[in-house]
Structure formats: C-alpha cells, structure tokens
N, C-alpha and C positions, 0 to 999 in steps of 0.2 A: 344448574350444577353449582355447588358451594364455591363462592369466590375464591377461597383458598386452594381448592382443589383446581379450579380454573387456571389460577396463576402458575401454580406448579406444572400444570399440563403444557402452558406456553412456554415455561423455561425449558421443559422436557424436549418440545418441538425444536425451540431454538438451539439447544444443545446437539440434537441430531442433525440440524442443518449445517452446524459449524463443524461438526467431526467428519461428516460423510466426505470423502475424497481428500482428506486433509494431507496424506502422502502423495498426491497426484504426481506423476511424472519422476518422482526421485528415483535414482540419483542425479537425472537430469533436471535441470531448472528451467521452466518455460515463462518464467516471469523475470523481465529484464533488470527490474530494480533489486530483487532479493539478493542477488550475489554482492552488490554495493554494500548492503546493510550487514550481511554475514561476514564479509571479508573485513569491513571496518571493525566489526565487534571482534573478530579474531586478532586484528592487529593491535588491540590494546594490550595483548599479551606480551609486547615487547618491553612493557614496563612504563608507558607513558599514556595517559589519557587524552592527550592532544590528537584530534583527528587530522588526517591528511587533506580531507576535503570537507566543505561545510555545505554539501548538497542538501542534506537533512540536518535537523539538529541532533545533539547527541543522546539525549535521554533514553530512546528506545536500544540504540547500540550499547548503552551501557548496561541496559537490562539484560541483553542478549549475552554480552561479557560475563556477566554474573552466572547465568544459567549455563554458559559453556564451562565457567570455572567448576560448578557443581558437577556438570557432566564428567569433567576430567578426573574429580576427586573420587567419583563411583568408578568410573572405566579404569583408572590406573590404582584403585585401591589406597587413594590418599597420596599417590605419588611414589608409593613403595615398590609396585610392580613395573610401571613403565614411566617414562620420562616425558618432558614437555616436547622434546624433539620427536618423541613416538607419537605423541598426540598431533603434532603438526603434520607428520607424514599420514597419519589416519585421517586428518581433515582434507588433505590434498587428493588422496585417493578414494575416500568414502565419505563425501560430504552429506550425504543424505541425513543422517541423524541430527546434524548441526541445523539443517533448514527444517526438518520436522519440528525441533525445539522451538525454533522461532515462531512457526506456524501455530504450534500449541500455545505459546505465550499470546499471540494474536487472538486465538479463538477464546483463550480463557477470558482474556481482557475485555473482548466484545460481549460475553455473555454477562461477566461482573457489571457491565455498563447499564444492564436492565434494572439492577436493584435499587440505585439512587433514583432512577426515573420513576419507578414504581412506588417508592416511598414518598417523592415530592408529589405525585399525582394524588396518592391516596390523602393527603392532607387537605385536600380542598375539592377533590371529585369523588364521586360515588364509585361502587365497584366496575360500572360498565366503562366508565371513563379511565379510570387507573388501569384496568385490564387492557383496553384498546390502546393506550399510550404505550404500554410496555410490549404489547402484541405486535404493534407495526414495527417496533425495532427488532423484535425476535426475528421477525420473517424478511426484514429488508434485505432485497438483493444486493444494495450496495454495502451494507454492513455485512451481511453474510460472506460476500466475495473478499472484503478486505480481511476477515477472520481465517481466510485461507492463504494468507500471504505473511511471510517473515518481513513484514514492512511496519512503519510506525503508525498507520491510519487507525488500526484497532486500538491501541494504547491511548493515542490522542482522543478518539471517542469516548472511550472509558474515562478519561480524566475530564473531558468536556462535560460528560454526564455528571459527575461529581460536583462540578462546578455549578451546574444548572439546578443540582438537588439542594445545595447549601444557598444558593441565590433565593431559591423557593421558599426556605426557611426564613430568610432575612425579609422576604417582600411580606411574609405572613405574620411575622413575630417582632421584626425590627431590631434583632439583637446584633450588635456590631459583630461580635465573634462569627457569626454566620457568614456574613459579606467578606470577612477577612480570609476565612477558610475558603470561600468560594474563588476570592483573588488568587490564593497559594495555587488551588487547582487550575486556575486559568494558565498561571505562570508555567506551571509543569506541562500543561497541554502545549503551550507555545513552545517549549523545550524539547517536545516530541515531534511537532510537525509546525511548520512555518504558517499554515493556512489557519490555524488556531488563534491568530493575533487578532482576529475580528471579535473574538470573545470579549475583547475589552468594551465593546459595545454594550454587551450583556451586563457587565459589572454596573456600567452607567446607568443602564435602563432598570436595573434592579435597585439602585439607589433612588432614582427618580419616581419610581413606583411607590416606594416606602414613603418619600417626602410628599407625594400627593395624598397619602393616606394619614401621614403624621407629620405635621409642619415641624415637630421638635426633631426629626430625623437629622443628625448632625453630618455637616459635609466631612467632618473627620472620619466617619465611617469609610466614605469613598476613598479618602486619602490613604487610610490603612490598608484598604483593599488592594489598591494600585501597588503600594509598597510591598504587599505580600506577593502580588503578581511578579514584580520585578525580583524578588528573592527566590521565587519558585522557578523564573526563567533562569537565574544565574546558577541554581543548583543542578538543574537539569542539563544546561548547556555552557558551562562557565567559559570555555574557550572562546564562545561568540563575544565575550567581553575582553578575556585575557589576551586574546590574540585579535583584536579588533580589525587590523589591516587585512588580514587573510580573510575574515568573515566579510568584510566589506569587498573586497575582490570577488568573493563568491557571490554577493547579491549583485555585482556589476554583472557577473555571469549569467545570472537570472534575467536580469534586465536585457542582456544582449538576445537571449532566446525569445524573449517577449517582442523585441524590436524586430528579429528577423521573422518571426512568424506572421507578425503585421495584424493589423485590425482589432476588432473587439469581439467577444464572444456574443454580445447581445442579450437583452433582457429575456426573449423569448424562449431561448435555449436553458438559460439558467432557472427561469421560472419552471420551465417543463421539468428539470432535474429536481428542483425542490418539491414539486408536487407529486413526484414519484419517489419520495423519501423512502415510503414503506411498501413500494409495489406500485404497479400502473395506477395512477390518478386518484384511485377512491380514497386512499390516505390523505392525498392533498385537498380533496374535496371536503373531508371531514375536518381538517385543519382550518380551510376557509371558513366553514360554517362556525368551528369554534371561536375564530378570531371575530367574525361578526358579532356572535352571540356575547363575547366577553366586552366588546367595545359598548355594547349596550348596557350590560348589567355590571361589568367590573372593569372599569377603564384603566385603572393603575396596573393590575395584572395584565390586560391586553397589551398596554404600553411595553412592560417588562418583556413579554414574548415575543411581540411583533418587531420591535426596533432591530435586535440582533439579525432576525431572519431578514429583514429589509436591508440590512448593512451588507450581509453576505450577497444578496441580489444586486446590490449597486456596485459592490466592488468586484464581483466575478463577472458581471456583465461587461466591465471596463476592460478586463484582462483578456488577453489574446488566448490564455490558458484557462479560462473560467468555465471551459465546457465540460471537465471532468466531474462527474457527480460526487466522487469522493472528496473533492476539495471544498464541499459544504458540510462533510461530516459532523463539525462541531455544532452546526445548527440544528441537527435532527433531534437531539433531545426537545428543544423548544418546539418543532413542528409536531414532535409526539405529543407534548402536553397541549399544544393546540388541537390537534386532532382528538385526544381524549374529551376536550371540553366540548368539542362537537358532538362526539358520541354520548356524552352525559346530556347534552340539550336534546339529543334525538331520544333518549331513554325518557325524559321529561315529557316530550311530546308524543311519542308513540306508546308509551308502556314498557315495562321491562322484558317482556317477551320478544316484542317487535325489535326492540334495541338490541337484545342479544342475537337476533337473526341479522340485524344490520352488521353488528360487529363481525360475525362470521364472514358475511360477504366482503366487508372491507379488509379483512385479513387474508383472504383467498388468494388475490391476485399476487401478492408478495410471495405467499407460500408456494405458490404454483411456479413462480419465475425462479425463486432461490431454489427449489427441488430440481427444476430443469438445469440449473448451473452445476448442481452437484452431479447429476446423471451425465453432463457434458464432459466434466474433467476426469470422471472414472472411466470414460470409453478409451479404447487404444488410440495412440496417438501416433501420427505420421512420423514425427521426429524419432520416437522410439522404434517403430517398425523399420525406419531406413537405417537406423543405427545398427540393428540386429542383421538386416540385409548385408551391409557392410562388412560386419564382424565375419559373416559366413562366406562372404564372396569375393573379398578384396583382401589380398594377403598383408599381413603386417609389415611395416617398413615401406610400403607405398606412400606417395605424397598425395595429400587431399587437400582442395581448396574449399573452405567453408566460409558461411556468412557469420554473423552473431551467434554466440553460444545460445542464446534463449530461442533462436529461429532454426537452429540445425540440429542435426543429430548429435548426440554426445558421444565422443570418441576419444580414447585414450592417446594421449601424446607419447611418442617414442622417445627413448633417452636421448637422441641427438636435438630433437626440438626443445626438450626441457634445459638442456645443457646450454643451447645457444641462447635461449630466453635468459637463463640465469646470467650469463655473461653480459647480456645486454643490460639488463636491468641494474647489474651491479655496476658496470661502467658508467651508466646514469645517475646513479645514487637512487633509484626507484625503490620505494618501499616494498614492492612486490617481490624484489630478489629473495626476501626471507622465505616466502611462499614457495618459490622454485627450488630454493636450497632444501626445504623439506621435501618436496616433491621428487627431486632427483636422489635424495638419500634414501627414500622409500620405494623407488622405482620397481616394479614386480617383473619388468621385461616387456617385449612386445610393443604393441601401439603402432601408431601411423605418424608420417612426418606431417603435421599439420600447418596449413597456413590459413589466414582469413583476409576477406577483401576489406579495403578500407571503407568506412561510412561517415557521411557529413553529420554534423551534429544537428542540423535542421531536418535531415532525413530520420535521424534516430530519435528525433523530438526530445533532446536532452541538452544540457547546459554544455557550451563549447568547451570551457575548461575541464571538465568532467570527462568529455569524450576524449581529448587530447590527452589527458592523464591515463586514462583507461587503455586507450590504443598504444601508448608508448611502451605499455608492458605485454602486448599481445603479439603474435606471429604475423604481422600484417605483410601482406603481398601487394605492392601497388600496382594492379593490373588495369588502371584507368587508361593507359596506353593502347591496351588491346591484349587479345589472347597470347601474343607471341611472348609477353613477360611470363606468363604461367608456364610456358613450353619451356623457356630457358631455365627457369627455376626446378624443372623436373617434375612438374604436376602430373599425376597420373588421372585422377578422377576430380571433376568439379562438381559440387553440389549446389544447386540452385534452389531457393526457398521463396515461396509467395509472401512470407513473413519478413524476407531482406530485401536485398536491392533489387529495384525494377526501373525500367526504363523512365517511368514517370516521376518516381521520388529521387532517382539517382542518375540523372541524365548524363552525369560524368562517367558513368559505367554503361552507358548504352551500348557503345562499340564493343565492349568486352562480352556482354551478354548476347549480343547478335551473333558474334563469332563461336561462341560455345555452342550456341543451337544450331547453327549452320555447319560448324566443322567438326564438331563433338559427336561421338557415337552414343546415344542414350542407352544406359545399361538398364535402369529401371525408372519407375515412377510411382510415387505413392500419394493418393487423392483422398481427400477427406469425404466421407459419405454421411449424408445425413442420417442421424440417429444410430450411426455404427462406428464411424472412425472421425476423430477430430484431428485439430491442427492444421499446418499450412500444406499446401502443394509442394512436394519435393520431388525434384528430377536430378538423376545421377548421370553424368556424362563422362566417358572415357574419352581423352584427349589421343587423337591419332599421331 
C-alpha cells in the first residue's frame, strides 16, 4: 500500500476508535473525575479565572470554558434569546452536551497528537518506522480511553507530542528556535496535567544529544527552552503562581494521599505499563529493539529518547500512585519513536514485505483491546438500568440513599433536596451554591429526596481536601453508626453498588451495610453480564 494511503488509513482507524461510544452513559457520568473538570470550567462563568481547587492545573478547564462560551453563543443566539441564568439551569438539568463537548475536545486533541509524531518520525525513519510510530499511538488503549473522557490527559498528551516533535527537529538540525518551541509546549503540557513535569528531562536530553553531535551547541539553547517552559506553565496555569499558598496547600493534599496510600508502585508495574503503551507487549518489544539498535548506531538520538522514558520509570516507581498507565502518557511519543526505530530495523533486516506483516502484527493487540473498550462502554449499564427501574417503581418524593454519583443510578433531586442544599452551601459560603440556585430556579418538578453515604478520601482514592470540599456540598447522611440513622431520616430505599462502599474499603460503614442486607427487603438487583451488560452490581433495598 502507498505510504500516504496507509497513513490516512491509520488516522481513520484512530478517529473511529475515538468517536465510538463518545457519549456513553450520558446524561449520567460514570467517570468520577469528569464532573470536577466540567464544574470547574462552568464556575469560571462567575467572572474569575481563579480555581477553587488545584487538583488539576487549569489549562484544560480554561479550554472547556471557552468551548462552553461558544456553545452558549450558539444555544442562546448570541445571548439575545436566552440569558446566562437560563444557561445555568440548562447545565444543571441537562449536563450531557457539556460533557460531550469536553470529550470531543479530548478526542480531537488525541487524534491531533498523531501528526507531530508522524512528522518527527518521517525526518529520520523510513515509511515502516514512521507508520509504526503513529499507528501504535492511534490504537493505544490508554490513549483511546483518555480520548473518551472530559479530562486533561488527552490535551496533555497532544502538547507533549508537539514538544517531542520540536525536540526531534532540534536534535536533527540544532536550531535554538526548535528547542525553545519544545520548551513552550512542555510548559503548556505541565499547565494541563502535573504528570507532564517529567518532560523537563526530555528538554535536557535533547540538548545533550545535540551537544554530543555538535560541540558548538550553546548552553543558552537549554536556558531559553527552560524559560519558555516556565512561560508556558504560567500562561496555562497562572494561579499556581499568583495564588501560591493555595497551590502549595493542594500539593500538600497530594502528598497526604501518597502518604496514606503508602509504599511504592515498584519498577515492575511501571515497566509493564510502559511496555504496553501501544497495546499488550508487542509495541514495547519493538521499542526495546529500537532502543538497542539506536544505542549501536545513533547514540545521541538514543540518549534523547531513552532518558525521559527512564525518568518516568524511576519517578512513577517511587510513587504510591505510579501504577496508573495514564500517568506516563507524556512519555508515549518517545516510546512510539523508539518502536518506530525498532520496526525500521526490522524492515532493514527482514525486507519490506516481512516488515509490513510485522507492523500489522504489532498494531493488532492495541487495536483489539481498544475496540473491546469501545464495545464495553456502548453496552447497557447497570446504573442506567437501575435508574429506569426506580423511575418506574419508586414514587417521586420518596427518600433514597445512594453512593457516589459515578457509582450509582442518576436520579433527579426533588425541590426540597435542592432547596436544602442551596441553604447549606450559602450558609457555608461554598461556591456550589450558585449551581443549586440555578437548579432550583429551573426545577421541573418531581424527583426524589436524595441522600448520599459518606466516603473516606483513601477509599475514594482522591485528595483529602478535595473530598472534604466536594462532600460539603452534597446531601451526605452519616450512616456510620448504623441503619437506625437512615430510618430516622425517613429513607425509603437504599441503593448499594459494588463500585461504592464495601466492608473491605469502608470498614466504618460495615455495620450499616450488614444491617441493610439483614433488615432491608431486596426490591431488585442489577448484575453485569459478560458481553451483554456492564457496570457495577447494584442492589435496591426497601427499609421496613
């Protein structure tokens, strides 16, 4: 096949993998991190770009805010037909389009990341290597999953790919401008997700690689690149500098979770994640072959590519949180270029036809796993099925006790619940009050009295400050003493979910959970079925 046609075929496959199931679950949101990013972006509509929390840097929420502004302009005909308050009520009761916009932004960024990687690979690899590098990222299960979430990972990955592309040009040509642009892209990536900070090692290794090739490579090149990185970081996340005490407090929050989680991930887990960057193992083997081949014939370029990957391996191995594959996303373009070098070496050793077959084999595991992910998220979900059952069988106005929103059926709150939350958040000066004000103003009637069980930050695997901030604006009912608390509050139905509290992760709720199963009357159960129904196991209990 013509290399150009093959490239566009890979792009088409990558696009299909990213668009399939993009609206899964909506208007329910099954990813627990998406609401934080979307709510943060919406909060900027109050007139300040200062974030309430620094769980994530702000560049991605700023991009979301701009896209929501464009959506408002179209939805309201430039503000002539409907007001900002109308838009707030629309978001409160119909959030699906907002999440879909965020996911579309992630899918577009994830796909756009393939272009600078292909351009960089094409400057020093043949068609097989360049196509292999971009193909592995096109079908990578980690990249495809990130493209389906209104979260910053895909945008960070795209900016990291741009940085790797400019760094490749600097290693090849030695122009200061290329390294400075790489630094700026690194800074913007760091302003999108904190895990991109290790890209600083890539800037250093690019300069060192060029220095090994050309002793005249000026130290000023690296200095200017670092300055550009700092500028990009400031532009994308200015309040991490302007409100440094709050940012420092947030980083202490991160450290608290690390300390509570305890231990280290270890190099074996992180190395396995890196090896599976493009799908199970074969892409990693190609990258290892590429690294060995480059060390033999092009050591400066091998240094540039391997140092950042090894830096991610070391840092994530030391962290208690390093087992998440997405934390290494910024290293994926470097791994893809190494794999491209390995496939190019295979083409030289085996011949073009055999190398093309090897390329197809290397891409197949990632393609299969990503397609399986798309199939999984498009299946019926127990959270949606249980919500429909409650809507048809539990009269509006009844009191329900649920777990976290992402783990439970999505059900509308009645006017009394919203009014109570508005009063509480206004009294506490919580910024969520603005949301409940819009929700109350646009309340369509009906709904249920909703309560939620408390969850510990370690159980939720989230930062303690963020969990406390979030639960302060939720209708929490402290049932840790037992079921009698729920009875006194008038709870009619308790919804238990396997993605929520259990006796192992939430021992403080063990008494309550045992009493629900012992004393409650089970109304219905919704169980995931392999290949047919996805989601958690959900059980509904009526309290006698």
